[in-house]
C-alpha positions as CSV (number, residue, x, y, z in Angstrom):
1,X,17.5,13.6,14.4
2,X,18.1,13.0,18.1
3,X,21.0,12.7,19.4
4,X,22.6,9.4,19.6
5,X,23.5,8.0,22.7
6,X,25.4,4.7,23.5
7,X,22.0,3.2,25.2
8,X,19.7,4.6,22.0
9,X,19.1,7.7,20.7
10,X,17.8,10.6,23.3
11,X,16.2,13.8,22.9
12,X,18.2,17.0,22.7
13,X,18.6,18.6,25.7
14,X,14.9,20.4,26.8
15,X,13.4,18.4,24.6
16,X,11.3,15.1,25.3
17,X,10.0,11.8,23.5
18,X,6.4,11.0,23.1
19,X,5.9,7.2,21.4
20,X,2.2,7.1,20.1
21,X,0.5,3.8,18.4
22,X,-2.8,4.6,16.4
23,X,-2.9,2.8,13.6
24,X,-1.1,3.2,10.6
25,X,2.1,5.0,11.3
26,X,1.8,7.5,8.0
27,X,-1.5,8.9,9.6
28,X,0.1,10.1,13.0
29,X,3.3,11.0,11.2
30,X,1.6,13.5,8.8
31,X,-0.5,15.3,11.5
32,X,2.3,15.0,13.9
33,X,4.7,16.7,11.2
34,X,2.3,19.8,11.4
35,X,2.0,20.5,15.1
36,X,3.7,23.3,16.6
37,X,6.6,22.6,19.0
38,X,7.1,19.5,17.5
39,X,10.6,19.1,16.4
40,X,10.9,15.5,14.4
41,X,8.6,12.9,13.6
42,X,9.7,9.3,13.5
43,X,7.9,6.3,11.7
44,X,8.9,3.4,13.7
45,X,7.9,-0.1,15.3
46,X,7.8,-0.3,19.3
47,X,6.7,-2.7,22.2
48,X,7.6,-6.1,20.1
49,X,10.0,-8.7,20.8
50,X,12.2,-9.2,17.7
51,X,15.2,-7.5,17.3
52,X,15.0,-4.6,13.8
53,X,11.9,-5.7,12.8
54,X,11.6,-5.5,8.8
55,X,7.9,-4.1,8.1
56,X,7.2,-7.5,6.7
57,X,7.6,-9.0,9.7
58,X,5.2,-6.4,11.8
59,X,3.1,-6.8,9.4
60,X,2.6,-10.4,9.8
61,X,1.5,-9.7,13.7
62,X,4.4,-12.4,15.1
63,X,6.5,-9.5,16.3
64,X,4.8,-8.3,18.8
65,X,5.4,-4.5,18.0
66,X,3.1,-1.7,16.9
67,X,3.5,0.7,14.5
68,X,4.2,3.8,16.0
69,X,5.8,7.5,15.7
70,X,8.3,8.8,18.1
71,X,7.9,12.2,18.5
72,X,10.3,14.7,20.0
73,X,8.9,17.8,21.1
74,X,9.5,21.2,23.1
75,X,7.6,21.1,26.1
76,X,7.8,24.7,26.5
77,X,6.2,25.1,23.1
78,X,3.6,22.3,23.4
79,X,2.5,19.9,26.1
80,X,2.4,15.9,26.5
81,X,-1.2,16.5,27.1
82,X,-1.6,18.4,24.5
83,X,-0.1,16.0,22.1
84,X,-2.3,13.1,23.6
85,X,-5.2,15.4,23.1
86,X,-4.5,15.3,19.4
87,X,-3.8,11.8,19.6
88,X,-7.4,10.8,21.0
89,X,-9.1,13.0,18.3
90,X,-6.9,11.9,15.4
91,X,-8.1,8.0,15.8
92,X,-10.2,5.8,17.6
93,X,-9.3,4.7,20.6
94,X,-12.5,2.2,21.2
95,X,-11.2,0.0,18.6
96,X,-9.0,-3.2,19.7
97,X,-6.4,-4.0,17.3
98,X,-7.2,-2.2,14.3
99,X,-8.0,1.3,12.7
100,X,-10.6,0.9,10.2
101,X,-9.5,-1.7,7.5
102,X,-6.2,-1.6,9.0
103,X,-6.7,-4.9,11.6
104,X,-4.3,-6.8,13.4
105,X,-2.2,-6.1,17.0
106,X,0.5,-3.6,14.7
107,X,-2.6,-1.4,14.7
108,X,-3.4,-1.1,17.9
109,X,-3.9,1.6,19.8
110,X,-1.0,2.7,22.6
111,X,1.1,5.2,24.1
112,X,4.3,4.0,25.1
113,X,5.4,6.4,28.0
114,X,9.1,7.4,28.5
115,X,9.0,8.4,32.0
116,X,6.2,8.3,34.9
117,X,5.0,11.7,34.8
118,X,4.0,10.8,30.9
119,X,2.4,7.5,32.4
120,X,0.0,9.6,35.1
121,X,-0.5,11.9,32.0
122,X,-2.3,9.4,30.0
123,X,-4.1,7.7,32.5
124,X,-5.7,10.9,33.8
125,X,-6.5,11.6,30.4
126,X,-7.6,8.6,29.6
127,X,-10.0,8.7,32.4
128,X,-11.5,12.3,31.9
129,X,-12.3,11.3,27.8
130,X,-13.8,7.8,28.2
131,X,-17.3,9.5,29.0
132,X,-17.1,11.0,25.5
133,X,-17.0,7.6,24.1
134,X,-19.6,5.2,23.3
135,X,-17.4,2.3,23.9
136,X,-14.5,1.4,26.3
137,X,-11.1,3.3,25.0
138,X,-8.8,0.1,24.8
139,X,-5.3,2.1,24.3
140,X,-2.4,0.4,25.9
141,X,-0.7,2.5,28.4
142,X,3.0,1.0,28.5
143,X,6.7,1.9,29.0
144,X,8.6,2.3,25.6
145,X,10.6,-0.7,25.2
146,X,12.3,-1.8,22.2
147,X,11.8,0.5,19.9
148,X,13.3,0.5,15.9
149,X,12.8,3.1,13.5
150,X,10.9,2.0,9.7
151,X,12.6,1.9,6.8
152,X,13.3,4.5,5.0
153,X,10.7,4.7,2.4
154,X,7.9,5.0,5.5
155,X,9.7,8.4,6.4
156,X,7.4,11.3,5.5
157,X,5.3,9.1,3.3
158,X,2.3,11.5,2.7
159,X,4.3,14.7,2.0
160,X,5.9,12.4,-0.4
161,X,3.0,10.5,-2.0
162,X,-0.1,12.8,-1.1
163,X,-1.4,11.3,-4.2
164,X,-1.6,7.7,-3.4
165,X,-4.9,6.0,-2.5
166,X,-4.6,5.5,1.1
167,X,-2.8,9.0,1.9
168,X,-5.7,10.5,-0.6
169,X,-8.7,8.3,1.3
170,X,-7.1,6.7,4.9
171,X,-4.6,9.8,5.8
172,X,-5.8,13.3,3.9
173,X,-9.0,13.5,5.9
174,X,-7.2,12.8,9.4
175,X,-4.9,15.5,8.7
176,X,-7.9,17.3,7.6
177,X,-9.4,16.7,11.2
178,X,-6.2,18.2,12.8
179,X,-6.1,21.0,11.3
180,X,-10.1,21.9,11.5
181,X,-10.0,20.8,15.0
182,X,-6.4,22.3,16.3
183,X,-5.9,25.2,14.3
184,X,-3.9,27.2,17.0
185,X,-1.8,24.1,17.6
186,X,-0.5,24.2,13.9
187,X,3.0,25.4,12.6
188,X,3.0,28.4,11.5
189,X,3.5,29.1,7.9
190,X,2.4,25.9,6.4
191,X,0.6,25.9,3.2
192,X,-2.5,23.6,2.4
């Protein structure tokens, strides 16, 4: 867990946060939990205007929040750029307000930056990757605002429910893709 601070959670000394939205947070969480240099992954909601929204409120599409993961990482072990390269490989950044059958602004592709250096890195990577896609990248690059931790039952969802239908048919293929494309960035000693 990150350190509690009067202004909200802050990463541990020497660590940083990355906050990413790319469809259902269960998918991103399952992948980033396996990434070397990632200390903690938390599912949550960001970018909206309703304080402390519930999952049902976010799913209604009326709060302005996106489903996100907030990743605490050690930049000495993995760079922010490397985290974003994984992000762009495991979701479709050309789909506006959706990922596959998950439709709505809560499923938008977004990078919520925590510092100007993160913003510059994200913008630079989007420019570099754009020619590799058949459609324009629609990923928003916006300041990290209004973050709220999702309900406990969303945390480590794939780990606790690997046999659930959505996990088997949507989350698992993204995890497998990560393992195939980024084997060198996978935490050592993980099975499966």
